[in-house]
N, C-alpha and C positions, 0 to 999 in steps of 0.2 A: 504493500500500500504506500509506503514511504517513497519507493522508487517511482510509482505511478504519479504521486503528487508532485515529485520533483520534475517529472517530464512534462507536466501540464503547461508551464510557461514556455518551455522549449517548443512544444507542439503548437502553441498559439503563435509563436513567432514564425515557425515553419509554415503554418497555414497562411499567415499574412503575406509572407514572402512569395509563396506559390500563387496566391491570389493576385498579387501585384504583377508578377511575371506574366500570368495569363492575360491580365488586362493590357499590359504593354504589348504583348504579342497580338492581341485582338485589334488594338489600335493600329499597329504597324501593318498587319494584313489588310485592314480596311483602307489605310492610306495607299498601299500598293495597288489595290484593286481600283481605287479612285483615280490614281495617276495613270494606270493602264487604260481606263476608260477615256481619260483626257487624250492620250496618245493614239489609241486605236480607233476611237470614234464608235458609232456615228456622232457627229457634232450637232448639237441642238442650239443653233445660234440665237434663236428666239429666246430660249431659256437663259442663255448667257446674258443677253441684253436686258432681259427682265430682272435678273439678279443684280446686274450692274446698277440699274436704277434703284432697286430696293436697298442694296448695300451701300452704294456710293452717294447718290444724290440725296436720299432721305436721311443720311447720317450727317450731312453737312451742318445743320444747326447745332446739334449736340457737340460735334467736334469743334466747331468754331467757338462756341461759348466756353468749352473747357480750355481751349488754347489761349484765348484772350485773358482769362482770369489767371491761368497758370503763368503766362508771361508777365503779367502785372505783379503778381505775388513774388515771382522769382526776382524781378527787378528790385523790389523793395527790400527783400532779404539780402540780396548781394550788396546793395548800396549800404545797408546797415552793417553788414559784416565787414565790407571793405573800409568803412569809415573808421573801424578800430585800428587799421594799419595805414590810414591816410591813402587808401587806394580806391577811392570811390570812382575814379575815372575809368577803371577797367570793367565797370558794370556792363556797358553795351556788348563788349566782346564775350563776356562769360554768359550773358543771357542768350546771345545768338548761338554760342557753342552748345550750351545745355539744351536749348530747344531743338536744334537741328540734329544733333547726334543722339540724344537720349529721350528727352521728354516728349518731343513731337511724335515720334513713332510709337513710343510705349503708351502714352495717354490715348492716342487715337485708337490703338489696338484694344486697350481696355474698354473704351467707350463702345467700340464695335463688338467686343465680346459680350457686353451687357445687353446690347440691342440686337445684334445680328445672330450670334450663336444661339441665344434663347429662341429667337424666331425660327431659325432653321430646325432646331430640335423639336419645337412645338409642331411645326408644319409636317415634318417627316414622321414624327411620332404619331400624330393624328392619322396620317396615311397608313402607318403600320397598324394602329388600333382598329381602323375601319377596313383593313385588308385590301387597301388600294394597291399596296406594293405587290402583294400576291397576285392581284389581277394584272398588273403590268407584266409579271413573269409569264402568266398564262397567255398574254397577247404578244409574247416574244419581244418585249421591250426591256432592255437591261436597266434596272433601277439605278445602278451606278452611273450609267451613261446619261440618264435623263435627270436624275435628282442630285447626284453627288458631284459629277464632273463640272457641270455649269456653275455650281456654287464655289467650287475650288478655284476655277479660272477667274470668276468675277471677283472673288475676295482678293486674290493675288494681284489683280489689276487695280482694284478700287482703293485698297488701303495705301499704296504709295501715293496715289493722287490725293487722297485725303490727308496724308502726311505733309505733302507740299502745302496744302491749304493751312494745316495746323502750324507749320513752320512760319509761314507769312503772318498769320494772325497772331501767333504767340510773340513773335518779335515786335509786331505792331503794338501789342498790349504792353510790352516792356517800354517801348518808345513813348507811348501815351503817358505812362506813369512818370517816366524820366523827364519828359518835357513839361507835363502839366503840374507835377508836384515837387520834383527834385531839381528844377532850374537847369536842366541840360539844354544845350543848344541843339535844336532839331536837326540842323544840317550836319553838325559835327557827329551827332549820335549815329545818323545813317551812314556817314562816311566811315566811321570807326567800325561799324558792323560789316559793311561791304568789303573793306580792306582786310578785315581779320578772317572772315569765313572763307574757307577754301572749298573747291568742288568736292573733295573727298569727304568733307564733313557732311555735306548734304547727301552724297552718295552712300555713305555709311548708314544714315538714317533710312534711306529708301530701300536698301538691301534688307535691313531689319524689318521694315514694313512689309516687304514681300513674304518673308518668313512668318511674320505674325498673322498676316492675312490667311496664309495656308492653315495655320494652327486654328484660327477662329472658325473657319469653314469646316475643317476636319472634325473638330470637337462637336460642333453643332450637328453635322450630318451623322457622325458616329453614334452619338447618344440618342438622337432621334430615331435612327434606323434600327437600333437594338432595343428600343423602348418596349417594355412589356407591362401588363397589368392594367390596361385600359387608361382612363383619364388620370388616375393617380400615377401610373407609370410615366405618362407624358409629362406631368408636372415634375416628377423626380428627374427625368431625363433633361428637362430644361435647366434645372438647378445644377445638375452635374456638368452640363455643357459649359455654363458660365464659369463655374469654379475651376474646372480642369483647364479651360482655355486661359484664364487669368494666371494660374500657377505656371503653365507651360510658357506663357509669354515672358514672365519674369525669369524663368530658368534659361530660356533661349536667349534672352537679352544679355544675361551674364556671360553665356558661352560666346556669343557673337562679339560682345565688347572685348572679351579677353583675346579673341582671335584678331580683331581689327587693331587693337592697341599693341599687339605683340609684333606687328610688322615693322 
C-alpha cells in the first residue's frame, strides 16, 4: 500500500505529460493537414476573401484603439523613466522601436486572438455540433480545404497588414502625447523617429505577425473542429482557443526575438 501511495504523484505527472504530448501531436497533425490543404488545393478564393474581410477589416477599430493608447502610455512611461537619467530626448526612438519590433505585432495578435480565434472556434464548433462537417465529407468536400485553409491564409495575410496599421497609430499616439503634453517639437519628434527606425525593425515585427496570424487561425480552427459535447463543448472550445493562442503567441514571440537578436 505504501508503494502504491508513493507512485500516485508519479503516475499523475506521467498522465499529465502523456496528455500534453498527445495534445501537441494532435495540434501538429492538424497544422500539417491544414498546410497541405493550402498547398494542394482546391482553393476557395471566395472563402479567403470573406475571411480577409472578417479578420482584417472588422478588426481595425479594436487594433487601432489598442495601438493608440499603448503608444501614448509607452511615451509617458519612457519620458518619466528617462527623466531620472536626464535622457528624456530618447523617448521618440524607444517608442518607435518598442512599437515596431514588439508591441505592435504582439498586441495586434492578442486582440485578434480574443476576437478572431473565438469566432473561428464558435463557427466551426457549431458546424461540428450540427454535423455540417460530416455532411461536407459525404459530399466529397474536404473540410480542411474549405474551412481551415482559407482561415490560415487570410490570418497570415491580414495580421501583418494590421500590424502596419498598429505601428503607425501607436507611434502617432506617442507623438500626440509628446507634442500635446510633454512640449516636444512635432517636426523634431518625427525626424528622430524616421532617422532611428530601420527597415529590419519593421520587418522583424511583420515576420512575427505572420507567425502569430498562423497561430491564431490554427488554434481557432483546431479547437472548433474537435469540439464535442454540443453547445457546452462549443463554449469550452472557444475559451480554449483564446487561451492557447495567447500562450503560444507569447512563447513564439520569445523564441523569435531570441533568434532575431542573436544575428
